[in-house]
PDBQT receptor file of N, H, CA, C and O in Angstrom, charges set to zero:
ATOM      1  N   MET A   1      12.785  15.415 -24.723  1.00  0.00    +0.000 N 
ATOM      2  CA  MET A   1      12.735  16.694 -24.064  1.00  0.00    +0.000 C 
ATOM      3  C   MET A   1      14.050  16.933 -23.343  1.00  0.00    +0.000 C 
ATOM      4  O   MET A   1      14.663  16.012 -22.803  1.00  0.00    +0.000 OA
ATOM      5  N   ASN A   2      14.464  18.182 -23.347  1.00  0.00    +0.000 N 
ATOM      6  H   ASN A   2      13.967  18.931 -23.785  1.00  0.00    +0.000 HD
ATOM      7  CA  ASN A   2      15.670  18.497 -22.601  1.00  0.00    +0.000 C 
ATOM      8  C   ASN A   2      15.310  19.329 -21.363  1.00  0.00    +0.000 C 
ATOM      9  O   ASN A   2      14.148  19.668 -21.139  1.00  0.00    +0.000 OA
ATOM     10  N   GLU A   3      16.317  19.640 -20.583  1.00  0.00    +0.000 N 
ATOM     11  H   GLU A   3      17.260  19.364 -20.765  1.00  0.00    +0.000 HD
ATOM     12  CA  GLU A   3      16.121  20.354 -19.315  1.00  0.00    +0.000 C 
ATOM     13  C   GLU A   3      15.462  21.714 -19.507  1.00  0.00    +0.000 C 
ATOM     14  O   GLU A   3      14.611  22.102 -18.707  1.00  0.00    +0.000 OA
ATOM     15  N   LYS A   4      15.839  22.442 -20.549  1.00  0.00    +0.000 N 
ATOM     16  H   LYS A   4      16.530  22.127 -21.199  1.00  0.00    +0.000 HD
ATOM     17  CA  LYS A   4      15.279  23.778 -20.787  1.00  0.00    +0.000 C 
ATOM     18  C   LYS A   4      13.783  23.725 -21.079  1.00  0.00    +0.000 C 
ATOM     19  O   LYS A   4      13.021  24.562 -20.596  1.00  0.00    +0.000 OA
ATOM     20  N   ILE A   5      13.367  22.740 -21.870  1.00  0.00    +0.000 N 
ATOM     21  H   ILE A   5      13.986  22.060 -22.263  1.00  0.00    +0.000 HD
ATOM     22  CA  ILE A   5      11.947  22.603 -22.201  1.00  0.00    +0.000 C 
ATOM     23  C   ILE A   5      11.147  22.229 -20.956  1.00  0.00    +0.000 C 
ATOM     24  O   ILE A   5      10.084  22.800 -20.710  1.00  0.00    +0.000 OA
ATOM     25  N   LEU A   6      11.650  21.267 -20.163  1.00  0.00    +0.000 N 
ATOM     26  H   LEU A   6      12.513  20.803 -20.363  1.00  0.00    +0.000 HD
ATOM     27  CA  LEU A   6      10.959  20.869 -18.948  1.00  0.00    +0.000 C 
ATOM     28  C   LEU A   6      10.841  22.029 -17.972  1.00  0.00    +0.000 C 
ATOM     29  O   LEU A   6       9.790  22.218 -17.359  1.00  0.00    +0.000 OA
ATOM     30  N   LYS A   7      11.915  22.813 -17.820  1.00  0.00    +0.000 N 
ATOM     31  H   LYS A   7      12.769  22.659 -18.317  1.00  0.00    +0.000 HD
ATOM     32  CA  LYS A   7      11.883  23.964 -16.916  1.00  0.00    +0.000 C 
ATOM     33  C   LYS A   7      10.866  24.990 -17.391  1.00  0.00    +0.000 C 
ATOM     34  O   LYS A   7      10.144  25.560 -16.573  1.00  0.00    +0.000 OA
ATOM     35  N   ALA A   8      10.793  25.235 -18.687  1.00  0.00    +0.000 N 
ATOM     36  H   ALA A   8      11.380  24.772 -19.351  1.00  0.00    +0.000 HD
ATOM     37  CA  ALA A   8       9.829  26.188 -19.233  1.00  0.00    +0.000 C 
ATOM     38  C   ALA A   8       8.399  25.726 -18.984  1.00  0.00    +0.000 C 
ATOM     39  O   ALA A   8       7.533  26.544 -18.674  1.00  0.00    +0.000 OA
ATOM     40  N   LEU A   9       8.138  24.420 -19.114  1.00  0.00    +0.000 N 
ATOM     41  H   LEU A   9       8.842  23.756 -19.366  1.00  0.00    +0.000 HD
ATOM     42  CA  LEU A   9       6.803  23.883 -18.850  1.00  0.00    +0.000 C 
ATOM     43  C   LEU A   9       6.423  24.012 -17.378  1.00  0.00    +0.000 C 
ATOM     44  O   LEU A   9       5.279  24.331 -17.054  1.00  0.00    +0.000 OA
ATOM     45  N   VAL A  10       7.380  23.766 -16.494  1.00  0.00    +0.000 N 
ATOM     46  H   VAL A  10       8.309  23.507 -16.757  1.00  0.00    +0.000 HD
ATOM     47  CA  VAL A  10       7.128  23.916 -15.054  1.00  0.00    +0.000 C 
ATOM     48  C   VAL A  10       6.874  25.383 -14.724  1.00  0.00    +0.000 C 
ATOM     49  O   VAL A  10       5.930  25.698 -14.000  1.00  0.00    +0.000 OA
ATOM     50  N   ASP A  11       7.698  26.276 -15.240  1.00  0.00    +0.000 N 
ATOM     51  H   ASP A  11       8.466  26.020 -15.828  1.00  0.00    +0.000 HD
ATOM     52  CA  ASP A  11       7.544  27.713 -14.989  1.00  0.00    +0.000 C 
ATOM     53  C   ASP A  11       6.201  28.240 -15.501  1.00  0.00    +0.000 C 
ATOM     54  O   ASP A  11       5.613  29.137 -14.899  1.00  0.00    +0.000 OA
ATOM     55  N   ALA A  12       5.721  27.683 -16.606  1.00  0.00    +0.000 N 
ATOM     56  H   ALA A  12       6.199  26.954 -17.096  1.00  0.00    +0.000 HD
ATOM     57  CA  ALA A  12       4.453  28.119 -17.183  1.00  0.00    +0.000 C 
ATOM     58  C   ALA A  12       3.243  27.510 -16.462  1.00  0.00    +0.000 C 
ATOM     59  O   ALA A  12       2.104  27.902 -16.714  1.00  0.00    +0.000 OA
ATOM     60  N   GLY A  13       3.497  26.550 -15.564  1.00  0.00    +0.000 N 
ATOM     61  H   GLY A  13       4.422  26.231 -15.359  1.00  0.00    +0.000 HD
ATOM     62  CA  GLY A  13       2.407  25.917 -14.831  1.00  0.00    +0.000 C 
ATOM     63  C   GLY A  13       1.772  24.749 -15.561  1.00  0.00    +0.000 C 
ATOM     64  O   GLY A  13       0.782  24.194 -15.084  1.00  0.00    +0.000 OA
ATOM     65  N   ALA A  14       2.313  24.364 -16.697  1.00  0.00    +0.000 N 
ATOM     66  H   ALA A  14       3.118  24.814 -17.085  1.00  0.00    +0.000 HD
ATOM     67  CA  ALA A  14       1.763  23.249 -17.467  1.00  0.00    +0.000 C 
ATOM     68  C   ALA A  14       2.116  21.902 -16.839  1.00  0.00    +0.000 C 
ATOM     69  O   ALA A  14       1.395  20.921 -17.022  1.00  0.00    +0.000 OA
ATOM     70  N   VAL A  15       3.214  21.854 -16.106  1.00  0.00    +0.000 N 
ATOM     71  H   VAL A  15       3.799  22.651 -15.957  1.00  0.00    +0.000 HD
ATOM     72  CA  VAL A  15       3.669  20.634 -15.445  1.00  0.00    +0.000 C 
ATOM     73  C   VAL A  15       3.711  20.904 -13.949  1.00  0.00    +0.000 C 
ATOM     74  O   VAL A  15       4.308  21.885 -13.505  1.00  0.00    +0.000 OA
ATOM     75  N   LYS A  16       3.074  20.032 -13.174  1.00  0.00    +0.000 N 
ATOM     76  H   LYS A  16       2.589  19.236 -13.535  1.00  0.00    +0.000 HD
ATOM     77  CA  LYS A  16       3.019  20.208 -11.720  1.00  0.00    +0.000 C 
ATOM     78  C   LYS A  16       4.210  19.579 -11.019  1.00  0.00    +0.000 C 
ATOM     79  O   LYS A  16       4.730  20.136 -10.053  1.00  0.00    +0.000 OA
ATOM     80  N   LYS A  17       4.648  18.410 -11.505  1.00  0.00    +0.000 N 
ATOM     81  H   LYS A  17       4.225  17.957 -12.290  1.00  0.00    +0.000 HD
ATOM     82  CA  LYS A  17       5.727  17.692 -10.840  1.00  0.00    +0.000 C 
ATOM     83  C   LYS A  17       6.413  16.774 -11.835  1.00  0.00    +0.000 C 
ATOM     84  O   LYS A  17       5.774  16.247 -12.745  1.00  0.00    +0.000 OA
ATOM     85  N   ILE A  18       7.715  16.582 -11.663  1.00  0.00    +0.000 N 
ATOM     86  H   ILE A  18       8.234  17.010 -10.923  1.00  0.00    +0.000 HD
ATOM     87  CA  ILE A  18       8.496  15.664 -12.492  1.00  0.00    +0.000 C 
ATOM     88  C   ILE A  18       9.165  14.657 -11.563  1.00  0.00    +0.000 C 
ATOM     89  O   ILE A  18       9.859  15.039 -10.621  1.00  0.00    +0.000 OA
ATOM     90  N   GLU A  19       8.954  13.365 -11.834  1.00  0.00    +0.000 N 
ATOM     91  H   GLU A  19       8.391  13.055 -12.599  1.00  0.00    +0.000 HD
ATOM     92  CA  GLU A  19       9.599  12.303 -11.071  1.00  0.00    +0.000 C 
ATOM     93  C   GLU A  19      10.588  11.592 -11.977  1.00  0.00    +0.000 C 
ATOM     94  O   GLU A  19      10.256  11.246 -13.111  1.00  0.00    +0.000 OA
ATOM     95  N   LEU A  20      11.788  11.374 -11.490  1.00  0.00    +0.000 N 
ATOM     96  H   LEU A  20      12.057  11.655 -10.569  1.00  0.00    +0.000 HD
ATOM     97  CA  LEU A  20      12.783  10.603 -12.234  1.00  0.00    +0.000 C 
ATOM     98  C   LEU A  20      12.906   9.234 -11.579  1.00  0.00    +0.000 C 
ATOM     99  O   LEU A  20      13.077   9.127 -10.365  1.00  0.00    +0.000 OA
ATOM    100  N   ARG A  21      12.816   8.193 -12.396  1.00  0.00    +0.000 N 
ATOM    101  H   ARG A  21      12.677   8.280 -13.382  1.00  0.00    +0.000 HD
ATOM    102  CA  ARG A  21      12.954   6.822 -11.904  1.00  0.00    +0.000 C 
ATOM    103  C   ARG A  21      13.974   6.103 -12.760  1.00  0.00    +0.000 C 
ATOM    104  O   ARG A  21      14.011   6.260 -13.981  1.00  0.00    +0.000 OA
ATOM    105  N   ALA A  22      14.800   5.313 -12.098  1.00  0.00    +0.000 N 
ATOM    106  H   ALA A  22      14.770   5.185 -11.107  1.00  0.00    +0.000 HD
ATOM    107  CA  ALA A  22      15.831   4.566 -12.824  1.00  0.00    +0.000 C 
ATOM    108  C   ALA A  22      15.594   3.079 -12.667  1.00  0.00    +0.000 C 
ATOM    109  O   ALA A  22      15.227   2.595 -11.597  1.00  0.00    +0.000 OA
ATOM    110  N   GLU A  23      15.814   2.368 -13.760  1.00  0.00    +0.000 N 
ATOM    111  H   GLU A  23      16.113   2.761 -14.630  1.00  0.00    +0.000 HD
ATOM    112  CA  GLU A  23      15.710   0.917 -13.769  1.00  0.00    +0.000 C 
ATOM    113  C   GLU A  23      16.911   0.402 -14.548  1.00  0.00    +0.000 C 
ATOM    114  O   GLU A  23      16.924   0.423 -15.779  1.00  0.00    +0.000 OA
ATOM    115  N   GLY A  24      17.907  -0.057 -13.825  1.00  0.00    +0.000 N 
ATOM    116  H   GLY A  24      17.896  -0.075 -12.825  1.00  0.00    +0.000 HD
ATOM    117  CA  GLY A  24      19.160  -0.450 -14.476  1.00  0.00    +0.000 C 
ATOM    118  C   GLY A  24      19.824   0.775 -15.064  1.00  0.00    +0.000 C 
ATOM    119  O   GLY A  24      20.064   1.747 -14.349  1.00  0.00    +0.000 OA
ATOM    120  N   SER A  25      20.124   0.749 -16.345  1.00  0.00    +0.000 N 
ATOM    121  H   SER A  25      19.928  -0.041 -16.926  1.00  0.00    +0.000 HD
ATOM    122  CA  SER A  25      20.771   1.898 -16.986  1.00  0.00    +0.000 C 
ATOM    123  C   SER A  25      19.768   2.804 -17.703  1.00  0.00    +0.000 C 
ATOM    124  O   SER A  25      20.164   3.715 -18.431  1.00  0.00    +0.000 OA
ATOM    125  N   THR A  26      18.468   2.555 -17.499  1.00  0.00    +0.000 N 
ATOM    126  H   THR A  26      18.147   1.815 -16.908  1.00  0.00    +0.000 HD
ATOM    127  CA  THR A  26      17.429   3.358 -18.138  1.00  0.00    +0.000 C 
ATOM    128  C   THR A  26      16.807   4.304 -17.123  1.00  0.00    +0.000 C 
ATOM    129  O   THR A  26      16.466   3.895 -16.013  1.00  0.00    +0.000 OA
ATOM    130  N   ILE A  27      16.660   5.571 -17.504  1.00  0.00    +0.000 N 
ATOM    131  H   ILE A  27      16.937   5.903 -18.405  1.00  0.00    +0.000 HD
ATOM    132  CA  ILE A  27      16.036   6.574 -16.640  1.00  0.00    +0.000 C 
ATOM    133  C   ILE A  27      14.718   7.003 -17.266  1.00  0.00    +0.000 C 
ATOM    134  O   ILE A  27      14.662   7.340 -18.449  1.00  0.00    +0.000 OA
ATOM    135  N   TYR A  28      13.662   6.988 -16.467  1.00  0.00    +0.000 N 
ATOM    136  H   TYR A  28      13.708   6.715 -15.506  1.00  0.00    +0.000 HD
ATOM    137  CA  TYR A  28      12.339   7.398 -16.912  1.00  0.00    +0.000 C 
ATOM    138  C   TYR A  28      11.967   8.705 -16.231  1.00  0.00    +0.000 C 
ATOM    139  O   TYR A  28      12.287   8.906 -15.060  1.00  0.00    +0.000 OA
ATOM    140  N   ALA A  29      11.296   9.591 -16.950  1.00  0.00    +0.000 N 
ATOM    141  H   ALA A  29      11.036   9.428 -17.902  1.00  0.00    +0.000 HD
ATOM    142  CA  ALA A  29      10.761  10.829 -16.371  1.00  0.00    +0.000 C 
ATOM    143  C   ALA A  29       9.245  10.723 -16.405  1.00  0.00    +0.000 C 
ATOM    144  O   ALA A  29       8.647  10.568 -17.470  1.00  0.00    +0.000 OA
ATOM    145  N   LEU A  30       8.630  10.808 -15.233  1.00  0.00    +0.000 N 
ATOM    146  H   LEU A  30       9.116  10.934 -14.368  1.00  0.00    +0.000 HD
ATOM    147  CA  LEU A  30       7.170  10.819 -15.145  1.00  0.00    +0.000 C 
ATOM    148  C   LEU A  30       6.740  12.265 -14.969  1.00  0.00    +0.000 C 
ATOM    149  O   LEU A  30       7.152  12.937 -14.024  1.00  0.00    +0.000 OA
ATOM    150  N   ILE A  31       5.918  12.731 -15.879  1.00  0.00    +0.000 N 
ATOM    151  H   ILE A  31       5.583  12.185 -16.647  1.00  0.00    +0.000 HD
ATOM    152  CA  ILE A  31       5.488  14.124 -15.900  1.00  0.00    +0.000 C 
ATOM    153  C   ILE A  31       4.062  14.197 -15.373  1.00  0.00    +0.000 C 
ATOM    154  O   ILE A  31       3.153  13.594 -15.945  1.00  0.00    +0.000 OA
ATOM    155  N   HIS A  32       3.865  14.933 -14.286  1.00  0.00    +0.000 N 
ATOM    156  H   HIS A  32       4.604  15.423 -13.822  1.00  0.00    +0.000 HD
ATOM    157  CA  HIS A  32       2.532  15.126 -13.708  1.00  0.00    +0.000 C 
ATOM    158  C   HIS A  32       1.991  16.468 -14.213  1.00  0.00    +0.000 C 
ATOM    159  O   HIS A  32       2.440  17.533 -13.787  1.00  0.00    +0.000 OA
ATOM    160  N   ALA A  33       1.029  16.395 -15.119  1.00  0.00    +0.000 N 
ATOM    161  H   ALA A  33       0.664  15.531 -15.465  1.00  0.00    +0.000 HD
ATOM    162  CA  ALA A  33       0.462  17.620 -15.703  1.00  0.00    +0.000 C 
ATOM    163  C   ALA A  33      -0.998  17.806 -15.310  1.00  0.00    +0.000 C 
ATOM    164  O   ALA A  33      -1.616  18.807 -15.671  1.00  0.00    +0.000 OA
ATOM    165  N   GLY A  34      -1.536  16.876 -14.594  1.00  0.00    +0.000 N 
ATOM    166  H   GLY A  34      -1.033  16.062 -14.301  1.00  0.00    +0.000 HD
ATOM    167  CA  GLY A  34      -2.933  16.962 -14.227  1.00  0.00    +0.000 C 
ATOM    168  C   GLY A  34      -3.308  15.760 -13.395  1.00  0.00    +0.000 C 
ATOM    169  O   GLY A  34      -2.914  15.650 -12.234  1.00  0.00    +0.000 OA
ATOM    170  N   LYS A  35      -4.072  14.853 -13.990  1.00  0.00    +0.000 N 
ATOM    171  H   LYS A  35      -4.391  14.943 -14.933  1.00  0.00    +0.000 HD
ATOM    172  CA  LYS A  35      -4.605  13.714 -13.253  1.00  0.00    +0.000 C 
ATOM    173  C   LYS A  35      -3.603  12.570 -13.103  1.00  0.00    +0.000 C 
ATOM    174  O   LYS A  35      -3.373  12.093 -11.991  1.00  0.00    +0.000 OA
ATOM    175  N   GLU A  36      -3.010  12.129 -14.203  1.00  0.00    +0.000 N 
ATOM    176  H   GLU A  36      -3.197  12.517 -15.106  1.00  0.00    +0.000 HD
ATOM    177  CA  GLU A  36      -2.158  10.945 -14.172  1.00  0.00    +0.000 C 
ATOM    178  C   GLU A  36      -0.775  11.250 -14.733  1.00  0.00    +0.000 C 
ATOM    179  O   GLU A  36      -0.647  12.066 -15.645  1.00  0.00    +0.000 OA
ATOM    180  N   PRO A  37       0.284  10.593 -14.189  1.00  0.00    +0.000 N 
ATOM    181  CA  PRO A  37       1.624  10.789 -14.745  1.00  0.00    +0.000 C 
ATOM    182  C   PRO A  37       1.742  10.170 -16.131  1.00  0.00    +0.000 C 
ATOM    183  O   PRO A  37       1.136   9.135 -16.407  1.00  0.00    +0.000 OA
ATOM    184  N   LYS A  38       2.518  10.801 -17.000  1.00  0.00    +0.000 N 
ATOM    185  H   LYS A  38       3.010  11.642 -16.777  1.00  0.00    +0.000 HD
ATOM    186  CA  LYS A  38       2.738  10.300 -18.355  1.00  0.00    +0.000 C 
ATOM    187  C   LYS A  38       4.227  10.090 -18.574  1.00  0.00    +0.000 C 
ATOM    188  O   LYS A  38       5.000  11.037 -18.433  1.00  0.00    +0.000 OA
ATOM    189  N   PRO A  39       4.659   8.864 -18.919  1.00  0.00    +0.000 N 
ATOM    190  CA  PRO A  39       6.081   8.619 -19.161  1.00  0.00    +0.000 C 
ATOM    191  C   PRO A  39       6.582   9.444 -20.348  1.00  0.00    +0.000 C 
ATOM    192  O   PRO A  39       5.885   9.602 -21.350  1.00  0.00    +0.000 OA
ATOM    193  N   ALA A  40       7.783   9.958 -20.217  1.00  0.00    +0.000 N 
ATOM    194  H   ALA A  40       8.350   9.829 -19.403  1.00  0.00    +0.000 HD
ATOM    195  CA  ALA A  40       8.368  10.742 -21.310  1.00  0.00    +0.000 C 
ATOM    196  C   ALA A  40       9.672  10.131 -21.747  1.00  0.00    +0.000 C 
ATOM    197  O   ALA A  40      10.320  10.646 -22.658  1.00  0.00    +0.000 OA
TER     198      ALA A  40
């Protein structure tokens, strides 16, 4: 997913919150769309 797609999902209300987490050189995006976060 890129920034434009994530922004469109947030604007549409499909995504409530996005958390970015880094572990070394890897970045994870946790997408909160309802009950539980889903790694992307």
